[in-house]
Each structure stands twice: as C-alpha cells, then as structure tokens.
N, C-alpha and C positions, 0 to 999 in steps of 0.2 A: 511831639510825634514819634511813634514806635512804628519802628518798618520791621515786621519778623514775616514769616511763615505761616500764612493762613492754616495748616493745618497743624499749626502750635494754640490753635483758639477753637476749641471744644464745639462751641457753634457751628464755627464754619466747616469745620469736618464733619459732623452732624451732616448740614446742609449737602456737602460733596458726596459723603456714600451714599445717601438716601437718592439724590440725582443719579448715581452710579448704579441704581438696583433698575434702574431701566432699561440699560442696555443690557440684562438677561432674560431669557425666554423666562416664560410664568413656571415651567418644570425645570429649570435651570438647579441643581445644587447648589451651586455657587450662589445662585439670587439668595436661598435660602441662609447662609452661612453668612452671606453680607449682612442681613437682617438682624442675627442674631449679634454681630459686632456693634450695630446701630444700636440695639436695646441695651446692650453693655456699657457703653456711654452715660446713659440717664443715670445719674444717682441722685435723689432726693430734691429736697425743692431749688430750681433755679433762684438767682440771686438772694438767698434765704436769707441774708446780714443784710438787707438793704431794703427802703422803703422810699416812697414818692408816689407819688401820680407817674412819673415815665417810668419807674420800676414796675409798677404795677399793671402799665398797658404794655411793659417790654415781656415779664414774666406770663400774662394772658398770650400777647403772640406766638412767645415760644412753646407754652402748653398746647395749643393749635396745633403747633407742628407735629409736637410729639403724638398727639392725639391721632394726627394722618398715617404715622409712620406706625404707630400700634397697630391700627386697621390692616396696615401690608404686610407688617411681621405676621402677624397671627394668622393671615391668610396662608403665608408662606407653610408657618409650621402646620395648619390644619393641610394642606397639600402634600407635606412631606410625615404626615402620619402621626404628628407629636401635637393634638390638640389642646389636650390639656393646659401644656406650657402656656396656652394663652389665654386659660378661663379668668385668671386671677387678674392680670390688668385690665383686662374689657371689665369686668364686676366693678374694679375702681373707677372707670374710665365712665362706663353708663350712670354711676353716682354722682358723677359731675359733671356730665354731659347729657342732664337725662332726655333732651329732647331732639339730638341728633343720632336719627334713624339708622345709621349705619353704623353703629355700635351694637345695640340689641339686636339687628340683624347677624354682624359677625361673631358675636355670642353664641346664638342662635347655632351657627353654624357651628363653633367647638364644641358645643354640648350634643350636636346631635352625631359630629364625628365622633364623638367621645363614649357616644353608643347610652347619652341621659336623654332619650326622646320627650322625658316629660319636663325636664327642666326645660328644653328649647321651647315648648309649647308653653311654658308657663312665663316664660322671659317674653314671648310673646305677647300673651296677656297683660303682664305690667307693663309694657311700653305702650300697647294701644290704650288702656286706663289712664294712663298720663299724659297720652296725647291728646284723650278727649276733656281729660280733666285741665289742662293748662292751656290747650289750643283750641279746643271742641274741633279737632280735627282726626279725619280716619288714616292709617298706617299709608305710607307712601309705597310705591310700586316694589322697592325693594324687599322691604319687611315682609308685604303682602305674599309676593314670588317665593320667598324661604319657608312662610310658614304653607303656604299652599303644596309646597314639596316635602316639607315635611308630614304634613298631614296624608301624600299621598306613598309616603314610605319609599320615597324616591331615595336609591344611592349615591345618587350625586346632584347636589343641591345649587341652585344657581350661583354663578360666581359675582363677585361686586361687580358695579358699574363700570365701563372699559375692558375688562378682563374678558376674553372668549372662554366660553365653558369647552372642560376635556373634550377632544375630540375635535371641535371643531376647526372648519378649516381655514388656516390663517392666510390671507391673500397673498401670492409671490408672482407678481406681474411682469416684472422686470425681464426685456430681453436679456438673450445672452449677452455675457460682457464683450467688450473689445477687444479680440484678438490682438496682441502686438500696440496696445497703447502705451503712446511715447508721449513725454511732455505735457504741459499744462500744469507742473509743480505748483506753480503760486496760484492759481484757478482751485487746485485740490486742497490748497491748504485753506484758501479764502472758504471753500464749501465746510470745513472742516471745522472752522469758527464760527460760521452758521449756526452749524447743527449745536452745535456747544451751547447756542444759545436756549435750544429747544427742550434742551436736558435738564439745562439748570446751569452748567457746569460753570459756566462766564459770569453770571448774575447771583451778587451776594443773597438777592432776596429770593432765589428759586427760577423758576422757567418763565418764559416772556407772560405779557398779559395779553398777547395776541397772536392770532398765526402767523408763522416765520416762512417766508415767500422769497424764492432766489428767480430773480430772470437772467437766462441766459442769451444774451442776444448776439447775431452776428448773420453773415452773409451765406448763400447755398453752400454746403460742403465743407464749411469751414470749421466742422467737427463739435456740432451743438449737443448733436443726440450722442456723440461716442464719450463728450465727456461728462454729459447728467447721467448716462447708464454704469459707465466706468467708476464716478464716485459713487452712483447711487448703490453698487455693489461691494463697494469698500465698506462705507456707512450703513446698511442694511441692520445690522443687529442694535445698531441706536433705537430702531421702531420695531419694536418686539410683536406690536399689533400689524403688521404684514406693510407690503407696499404695491400700489395703485399703479398702473401704467393706460395712458391713453397715447394712441397718435391720431393729431387734431387734426391734421392733415391740411393746415393751414392754406399752404401754397403748391397742394397738390394740382397738378396741370390739368386733369380731367376736370379739376372746378368742383368737385365732391369734398368741399369742407366740413367736418364732422358739428352737426349741430350738439350744443353742450346739454341738452335734452337727453339726446340720444347719449352721449359720453356719460352721464350721472344713470341711466339706466343700465349702461355695464357696468359700471362700478356696481350698483346695486346686485348686481348679478352676482359681482366678483366678492362680495361681501357676504353671501350666500342669504337673501331676503328672499323669501318664496314671492313666487309670483303672486299670489290670490293677495298679500301682504301691500304690495306695492297700488299707489294709488294711481287712478286714470291721470288726473290733472299733473301737468308737467311741473309748475309749482310748487306743486304738493309733492310730486317726487324728488326735486331738490332739497325741499325741509327734511325730509325723510334721508335722504344721503347726509345731510350735515347731524343731523339726529346720531346715525350711524356712526358719525367718525367723532363725534362728542367723547369724550373721558378719554380717548384712545391716541395712542402713539404711534402715527404713522407716517407713511412717504409717498406723498402723491405726486407722480412726474407727468406732467403735462406737454407732451412733446409736439414742437411744429406747429404752435398756434399762429393763427392768423391776428390776432389783435388783443387789446384789454377783454373788448365784451365777449370775448370766445371763451377768454377764462375765467371770467367772476364768476358766474355760474357753480365752477367746481370747485369754488374753495371753499373750505371747512369753516362752521363756524365760531369754533373754540380752539384755544390753544392747545399745545401738545405735540399736532402736526408741522411737516414740514414740505412745501410745495416748491417743486421744481419746475421751472417752467423754460422751456426753449423758442426762441422764435427767430424769424428774421427780422420782424419789428421789433424795434426799441423798448413797446411797453413803458413809452414815459407812463401813461395815465396811468398803469399799474402802480409803478413807482409810486407816484405822487399822492394817490388815494391809500394806497394800503401800506405805504413805509416799506414795500419792495426791495431788496437788495438788488442792483442793477449790477449784473458781471458780464460785461463787454466781451465778446469773444473775438479776437484777431486772427491775422494770418499767425501760423507758426513762426517762430524764430527761426533764424539758418541753424544753428544747433540741434534744435529741435527736430527740424526739418531732416536733418541727417540721423538723427536719434531714431526716427520715423524707419527709413532705410535701412539703418542697420537694424532694427528689429526683424525687419521684414525679410531682407536678404542675408545676412551676414555678414559680421564686422571684417571679414578676409574680401569682400568685393567692394565693400566701401574705403578701407585702406589703399587697396589695388588703385582705384582711379578718383584717389579724394574731389581732383577738378571738377571733373564728369558727375560726381554725385552731388556735389554744390551745384553746379549747371541743373541737374534735372532739377532739384529743389526750386532752384528760379525760376525753371519754365515754367514748374507746374505752382507757379505763384503763392510755392509752401502752402498749400490749400490741401488740407489733409486727405481728400475726397481723392483729388488728382493724384497725390503722391500716394496712395493707395492701390490704383488702378497700373500706375507705371511700375511699383514695386513686383504688381502680380505679372504684368508683362514680362520683367525682369527675371521673375522667380521661375517662370514657365519655359523661358527660354533661355537658358544657362549660356548657348552658344553665341549670344549677344554680348559686346560689351556695353556697358554704360556710356561709352563716346556715342555707339551705332544707335542706342536711343536717345540720346542727346541730339544728335544730326537727324533722326527721324521728326522728333516733333518741331527742330524750327523749320522743317520744309513744309511742314504741315499748314495750309493757309485759311480753313475754314475757323469761324467761330459761332459758339453757339449763342442764338439769341438772348435765354436767361440771363448770361453773363456779360451782355452789349456793354453795360455801365462799368464792368470794372476795370481794373490795368490791364492795357493791352496784350502783356506778358501770359495772361493768364486764359490760356486758349483750350479750354476743357472739351470741347467739340473732337479737336486734333488728340487729345490723350483716349477720349470715350474710342475713337475711332481707329486708334492702335489696336486695343482689345475685340474691337467688333471686326476690323479686317481678319485678325489670327482666327476665328472662328472657323470652323467646318461650315459647308454651305448651310448644310440642315438645320445645325444650331443658329447661325445667322439669321435665317427665316423666321427662326420660332422666336429669336430674341426680337426683329421687326414686329411680329404677330403679339407679343405680349404689350406692344403700345397700342392694340386695338382692345384688350382686357377691361372690363369696366370698373372691375373690385380694386382694393388695395392690393389684395394678395391673389393667389391662385395654386391648385392641386396643381400634383403632376397628372391626374384624371381629365382635369378640365384643362389642361396645356393640350393634352392629344386629342380633346375633340377641337380647341382653337387651333391646332396645328393642321388635323386632318388627318393625325397618323395612329396605327395601333399604338396602345399603351406601353408594351413592351418597352416602345423604340424612344421612349420620350424621359426616363429617367437619366440616360446616359447624357442626352443634350441637357438638361438640367444642370448635373453635374459639370458638363463642360461651361456651360454659364456662370456655375458659382466660383467655378476655378478662375476663370478671371476676371472676378468680380464686378459681374456686369450684373447679377441678379444673387440674393443671398436668401438663405432658408431660416429666417426669423424665428419660425414655430417648425418642430418637425413635421415634415410633410406640404409645409407653406412656404411658396417662395414670393417676394416682394422684389421691388425695383425703388432707388432712390428717385426722387421726384426729377433729379437733371434727366436720369439714364431713363426714366418714363417718358420725359420729353420727348430725349432723344430720339427712340426707339419709336414713340408718335412720329417725330418728323422723318426718320427713314422710311417709317412703310407707306406714310404718303409719297416720299418722292419716288420709291423703286418699285412698291407690288402696284400694279394694274388694280382699277377700280372695282373690276369685278373680282380679283381675288380677296382685294381686302371685304368687301360685301360678303362674299360664299363664308370669309372666317369668322365673320358676327354673326353670321348665319349659326354656323355650327356651334358657337359658344353659345347663344342663348337658344338654341335646340337642348345643348347638354343640361343649361340650369332647369329649364321647362319641363324636360322630360325626367331627372332625377327629382326636381321637387312634386311632379304628377305622381310619382313611383311611393315618395315620402308620406304626402298626404293620403294616399288608396292605404296605407301601413295603418295611418294615424286614425281613418275614420273609414274602415271598409262597408260601414252598411250605406255612404251616401252616394250619391249618383253622380261621378263626376263627369266633366266633361273630356272625352279622350282626345288628346292635340294629335295633329298631321302626324306621321311617321318623321322620325329626324333625317336630316341631310344625309350623303354616304359621307362617312368620316368621323361620324358624332357617336361616340361610346359611353353612354349615362352612367353614373356611378352604381354599383349593385346594393340594394340596400334588402335586406329581408324581413325585419321584424320592427315595430313600433319604436323601440328604444334605437337602434341603429338610426330611423329615421327622424326622431327626434334632435340625436344629436348633428346628424348632418343637418338639419335645418337651423341649429341652434349654430352653430359653427360657418355656418355660407350666410348668415340673417343680412349682415350689412353687405356682402359680395350680392346677395339678389336683389335687394333693393338699389344698389347701383346698376344691377343689368335691366330694372325695368327703365331706371330713367336715361341709360345708354340706347335701349329699344326704343324709346322716346324721340331722343336727340337724332337717330337714324332711317326712323320712320319703318319701326317692325312692329306695326299695331298692332297685328294679328298675337304677337307674341306679348304685348304688355298686356293685354287683358286675359290669355290664358295663362302667365306667370302668376298676375295678380290673385286669380281665382283659387289656383296650386295653392298658392301661401294663405289665403284666408281662415282657412282651419287651423294652420300654426299661429298665424298671430292672434288669432282670437282667445284658443287657450292659455296663449302666452301673457296675454293683459298688453299686448304693444297695439293698440286701439289707435295709437293715433299714425302708426306705420300702415294699419288697415284701411284708415279711411286716406291716408296721401296715395296709398298704390291704388285703392278702389276708385279715386278720384283721377289718376292718370287713366286707367281701365276706361271708368266712362268716356273720356275722352279719346280713346282711342275706337272703341265702339261704336261713337258717333260719327267720328272720321271715316269708320268702314261702313257704318248706316247698317251695323250688325244689331238688328233688334234684341235678339235675346242675348248678345254678350252684356247690350244697356242695361235692360232687364235685370241683368243678374250683377252688374256693378251697383247699381241703383241699389237692390238688397243689401250687398254686403257693404257700401257707406252708410246705409241706415243702420245696418247694425251698428257698425264702429261706435256714430255719433249715441247710439242707445245706449252703449256701454260706458260713455263716456258722459252721458247725464244732460245731453241735448237733444231733449226731446221732438222739441219743435222740429230741429231738421232732421230726426231718422223719421219722425212720423212723413215728412215731405218726401226723402226719398224711397220710405218702404211705398208711400203710395203711387210713387212714379213708377215702382217697379210692378207694383199691381194694376196701374193702366198698360201697361206695354204688355205684359202677360196676359191680361184679357183680351188685348187689340189682338194677340198672336195664338189666342184660344189656347193656351197652356195651362190648363186645370191643375197638375201637380205643382208647375211654378206657385201658379196661384196662392196654392193651400200651404206652400210653405212659407208666401210672406206674410199670408193671414196668421200665421203659426208665430211670425217675428214681431208683427202687429201686437199678436194680445201678449206675449211676455213683456213687451214695452208697457203695456197698459197693465200688466200685473205688478210689474217694477214700481210703478205710480201710484198703485194701491187700489188701481180702476179694475174690479175684479167682474162688473158686470160687462164693460165693453170687452174685455180679453175673454170672456164666456162668448160674447160674440162671434168673435174672431176663430175661438177655437172653433166653434160651430161651423162656420164657412169654410175651413179647413175639411173640417171631417165631411163635410157635402161634398167638396170637390174632391177629397180622395178616393171617396164612394163612386162617384160619377166615373172617374176613372180606373177603376181598380185596384189602387195604388196600397197595397194591403198591408205594408209596412207602416205609409204614412198616416192609413186608419187607426193603425193601433196606437200610434204615438197620439193623433189626434183625439181618439177617446179617452184614452188617459189624461190630457189637457181637460179635456169637456168637463172630466169626473172631476179634475181636483179643483176647476176653479167654482163648480157646484158645490164641494169642501168649504173653499174659503168662502162663500158666499151662507153657508149654513143649510145648505141642500143636502144633507148626508146619503138618504136615500136613494135620491136622483145620483147621487155621486159614487155609491153603490152599484148602481146599475150599469153605466159608462164603464168604471174601470173593472167590473169583472167582464164585460165583452172587450176591453182592451189584454185584459189577460190570458181570457183565452185564442184570442189572435197571437200573441206573441208569444204564447207557448207551441202553438199551431207552426207558426215560423221560427222556432228555436233561437229569439231573441232574449237571452237570458238577462242581460242589462234591461231592457222592456221589460220584462217580466218581474224582475227587480222592483221599477218604480211602479209598476202597476199594484204590487202587493203593499206597498209602504202607504199608497193611496188608500187602499182598501181597509189597511189595518187602522188610517187616518180616521176613515169615515167613522167606522164599528168603534173606536174611542171616544168619539162626539154624540156616539146615540149610548152611550153607558155599556155597552158589548164588551166589557172590557177584557175576557178569556178569548171571545175571538179576535179582537185587536193584537192581542200576543201573538196569539197564533198567527197571521197573516205577517206580523213586521218578524217572527223568526223566519217564515219563507224569505222574504225580501232580506234580510240579514245572511241567510246561508246563501243566497244568489249573489249577492254585494260580493262577498268573500269571494266567493268562486273566481268573479270576472275582474278581482283586485279594485273594485271601485272603493276605494278608501275613505273618501270622502263622503260620498253616498251611504258608507257604511255608518258614520258618524251622524249623518241624519237619521238614520231609522233608529241607531240605539238610543237618542234623544227622544222621539218619538214611542219607544218600546219604555223607556224609564219616566217618562211623563203618564203613561195607563198605567204601570205597576204603583204610582204612587196615588193615582186614582183610586185604583183598586184595594189601597190598603195594605200594601206593602213597601215601605219606605225603603225597606234594606234592599231589597232586588231592586229599584230606581237608583239607589245608591251606587248599589254595584254597575251597572249598564254604562249610568251615566258616567263613573269614573273610565269604564272602558272606552268610552266617546272621549274624554278628556285626554287619556292617553295616547289616540289616535292624531287629536288636534292639534297638542301639544310637540307630538312629531313631526308634524304637517309646519308648524307655528303656524295655523291657522287661526285668523281674527276671532271664528267664533269661540276659541277655548274659552274666552272672557267670560263670556253668557253659561257657559257650562259648568265655569268655576261659581259665579253666580247661583246658580242652582243647586250644587252641593254645598255651599255655605249656608246658604237659605235651610235647606234640607236638615244642617247638624245643629240650627239653632232648633226648628221645630221637632226635631226626632234626637236628641243625644243619645 
C-alpha cells in the first residue's frame, strides 16, 4: 500500500480542483483561472499504455468527467470574453459524444459569442438531424432555448441549467449574523465537514448522491438559530446559487405554525418565479420548487421546525444543496429516513459561557470579577439567550457590579412555565424580568402589548397603532426594547420577539393590563391593518366599488400609501401578518374585522395567485358574516370563496358558492351584486369551454346592470357578451355588442376597458375576413394597452394582430409583431411564450 498526498495523483487533484470551482461566483475571475488550470492538467489519452475491461471502463468514466469539466471551462471562457478558445475542444467532444445535447448547446454559445451566428445555427441543424436520425427525438429544452435566443439575436443567451442568467437576483435570505457569537467550535467544524461533502471535497468520487441535511436540535434558547445563521454566513461562498431561509415557527406561542406549502410559495417568490408560472395545486408548487433547485448549489435554512412532517416538503429533490434544520424536536424520523446528520446542541460549556460574557462586556469586567462571571453563567444555566440578556443588562448598567447581578438573579423566585421541565437553576423568567423592570413605563407598556400582536413581526407604524401613540413617539421605545435585548430588528424596520420573550410578553399583558385595555389594543391593531389594506386595495383597483370600513378607533394611524407600487409592496411584505390578523380576529371575537379585512385582501390574493389563502380567508369571512347575520357580507364571502375555487379548478365547489352568493343577493335585491356574480359564473363556464352558458350569464349580468343604471358594469358586460358571441362564431352579433361597449367605455374614460373592446372588435373583423379593419382595431387596442401599462394584454393583442397579418398574406409583418409579443412574454417569464415560439418556428418553416 502506498500512502501519498492525494495531490500527487493527477486524477485526485483534478477532482478536487473541479469541486473547488463551485465555491466561486459565476462572474469571479478566479473561477476562470481555476478552470484554465484544470484544463491544463488533461494531456493525451488516459491510461494510454494499458488495455483490458477495467481500463476501458475507467477510461470512459474519466472521459465523462473531462467532458463535464470542458463544459464548465467553456462557459467560463465565454463569460470571460474569449469564446474562440472553447470552439476546438467542444467540436472534438461533439464528435465523440454526438448525442449529449449539452455539448452542441455550448458550442452554439461559443460560436455566437465569437460573432459566428451562421455557424451556431448550422451546429443546431446538425444536432437536430442527428437526434432525429439516431433517437427519433427532437432537441431538448436547453438546445431549443439557445437556438430560439440566437434566432432573436439576443445579446445574452440562456445559461446552462443550474446557472443563473446574468443580472438575475441570487437569493440571499439569511438574517443578519449574530453579533458577539462565541463558542460552538466543535459544531462549526462538524458543519464545515458536512458541507465539504456537498462540494465533493471529502469524497473521492465527487459530490454526494443525495441532498445533504443537517439537523440542529436542542431546547429553547440554546442558540440553535444563532449557530445555524452564524455558520451559514461563514459557508455562504460554498453555495454560489444563494441561500434560502424561513422561520417555520414550529413552537410559536401563538400556535401560528408555518404551513410548509406557504414556505414553498415564499421560496418560489424568492427564486423570482413569476406568479403566473406558479400552479394553483400545492403539490405542484412543491414539485416546481424542487425543479428550481435541481442542478443548483444552494443553502436552505429551515429554522425552528416543529417536526419532520413540516420539514419533508421543503427538502430539495436532487443533490447539490445543503439543508440546515433547527428544531426543539430531535427529528429522529428525519435522521432515519433521509440520513440527516444529527447535531444535538447542548448548553454552553463554562469556558464558552465566559467567552460569551467576555465578548459582550469586555475582558476587564470578567477578569475583575471572575467568580461572579462564573456564577452568572451558572445562574443562566449556560443558556445563550439568558446570557445575552444578562450581558445586555450589565452593559447598559455599568454601575452594577457582576456580583450585584448575581444577587439580583438569585433573589428572583418566579419561573417561566415554558422551561418548567429544565434544570431548576434555569430561571429564564427572572432573567427576562431584569430587562423588563429596567424599562421606562412607556417601553414596558409597549413590550406587554407586543404580546397581543398577531404576526411574527411588526413595523414601527403598526406598533404605534397597537400602543395608541403618535408615530414619532414609538421609534425611541423600540430602540429601548432592542437595547434591552427584548426585541430584535431582524430586518430593517421590522421587529420580532424570540418565542420565549413573546410568551413572557403575553403572560405579562394578561396579568397586568385590564381586559378593557387589552381589547382596545387588539381593536386598534386590527383597525390599523384593515384601513391600510383598504387603502392598498383601492389603489390597486380604483374602479371597483369597495365597502368602506367604519372609522378607526382613536390612536390608530394607518400607513400612508400613495401609488399602486407602494400598495403592492406593503401587501406583499405584510402578507403573513395580515393572514395572522384574520386568525387572531377570529380567536378574539372581532367578526366585523374578519370579513372586512378578508374582503380588502381579495383583489391582492387573486392577482398574486394565492388562491388557497383566498379560499381560507373568505371561508373565515363567511363564518364571521353568518355569526353576525350580515347578509351582504355573506354574499360577498360566498362570491370570493367561489372565485378562489374557480381559479383552483374546483368547479363544482365554485358553482355551489357562486350560486349561494347569487341567491343571497337576489333575496337582498342587490342587482349590481347579482350582475357581478353572473359575470363570475360566466368566466367559470368559459374556463371550461362552455361558451353558451357563459353567454347566458353575461346577458343576465347586462340586464341587471342596465336595470340599476350601473354604467361601468354595463360596459364590461357588453364586451363580455360580445366576446362570448365571437367564441361561438356569431361575429356580427359580437360586433354589435362590442361597439356598444366601446362607446360607453370611451364616454366613461375607462381606457383599459376601451382597449379590451377594441381587441374584441378586431377579433370579430378578423374572423369575418375583414383584415384591414381588424388591423386598425388591433392598433387602437395596442396603443391604449401600452398607455395604461397593461403588458400582458399588449401581448394578447400582438398575437391577434400577427394572426391577422398572416391571414392577409403578410408573413413578415406577422413575424415582427409575434416577435414583439415574445420579447414581452420572455421578460414576464409567462408560459404563453411557448405558444408564440411555436408560431414563429412554424412560420419560419412555411416562409423561410
């Protein structure tokens, strides 16, 4: 047996360097230099002087590793501006592996980057012919996407799978690193070793065959999150595709455990997946999440998990990622079924505890009173959270000796119930009480009231309404609470409490505040979210008739939103808090707030595709409206529940709910409401291809709107009637209705509605063979759509316009407008882009 340094063996050195490439970002100059060093190692035929079955098998395997390395090196050279370097080696490999599609795709990138577009297209044609001849298959997604981009003369071609395009956001969701982190050296070393297996540093054959999972388990306050976040920041460079983070709130005292499906949706948003590409079905969303992570090297931190069942749906499906889970649960099932690395986290050692105090208080205070420092660590049970609070008290009260703090902690005699099963010396409530007792009365009152807040975090504006204070008075109080380590500004402008502190605050407010005061504070915070949400949704949909909520209670200061962009940003940021507010309102008997807040959120949840949330909030609204015997509110909730189920494809339930809404509105004599529900029923039937039934409901909506003189409703219904006639082939009738809609929309000044009417009219003229008139109508619609910024509507009109140009015998004009539509759809990352691609490709074959 020979015992030598692995770097003395070229194949081991080759593999190590390839693995190290992953630690550099895609634009890192050192990455290109390392690839060049790797390529310089490959000289001639491997094992050239040997033969035999083992030699042949080993040689083929090494050639496979070389092929993969060439692909990485070639892309680095292309990005570095030297694509001609890659052409020769790629050409040789295409000849050796004619059916490996990644090779011609990379060769096309190199030719195109070198200015040889014709060579790139010829390369595609050759690859396509070879695939058809050998496998009777068409080119795969990568080849197709590169080819289409070259056809469009795009300056940047799609990157290889697993590589983010230039300028794409890389998720970086980790919370801020922990200030003054100390200890846990063994745990950090072990995590480093586990991470090495992801990049292949510790494995002779490369990376692992499965996702690598590390499960950090331990009691509350033991520092699981601190360790995970601190190590994640240290290791972030190993994961160039980014870091995802979610607090699963598995042991939140409010019971608001994060649904894994909600976490998946949040990750899809972080990965910049457009809402229109996200399927309604939650299992399909989870599958899309796994697809997004395939071939990527990402770090996924799942913090504060309740159990394995909550974690399992969030695990990637392919190797390359590392998942770091923290939980109070030992997650034994996860360890058994997935091979997760269990990392139990115990209390700090005495030395580590002293290290924590030293880093936070300075060495002089610890060396001046070493015995008192050790006593403090013992009284804190060497629990990192308790040590941090003690250190904050000592730092903000330098006049107190450490011995004074020891005496104070020893005298405190109460115990937080959450830790009742731990060491008797772990008096965490007493530790919390020190910080609380040192607060000013106003800050103490705010801290208690935070125990009433429904969400995981809160802004200064919302805290002002919760406390009933003028907004300028609140930031100093939040700063005081932050200095006392009672809250943390985990994201700029957003404050949160640790689970134990939240429980402590809730306990204090129940014990010390009069029930009337608690009720008033809850009322104020619910008013805050209701009125701000109402403002946001009016900005998003100003034409809609909104139910105006009653005036807010004194002391409530809703947030100021002035444009649709601010409105959407606020709703997106507060999404989880608003859902929690509805649940909190249900728990505490604020039924009017439930249905009003759910109604205000409906337009946002519908537009963003959060249909499960829409259904859940509207079902809560329906129950509240029934308790209140509020028939109009019941009708609204039935309507929105039906809309949610329609979008989820649950047409039976959608039909039931919409008809209940219609029945209530008929009993109430609400003609405009009935008309709105008929429009929704028509859309539901049209979605199922039942255009005659859709037309019937559109007609009923029109009659009802006309009966009450609802002119905007009439205009929309007229166009809907006309559009359904067009779908049924009744194009002259379609023109009659759509022209009426157009005139009314123009009179009302509704430019978006006018654009829709022009599009419908153009569609009818096209199918009547009146191509010149259709083109004129589409141009009007196109101008209006662009004026109002309706980009997706613009693409629909462009596609219709291209159809008419082609029918009129002008394929080049059709190609131009379809290409314009495709550019927008690609920018929106909309799935309709595939259909437009197909149109352009077919046109190219018929009219080269």
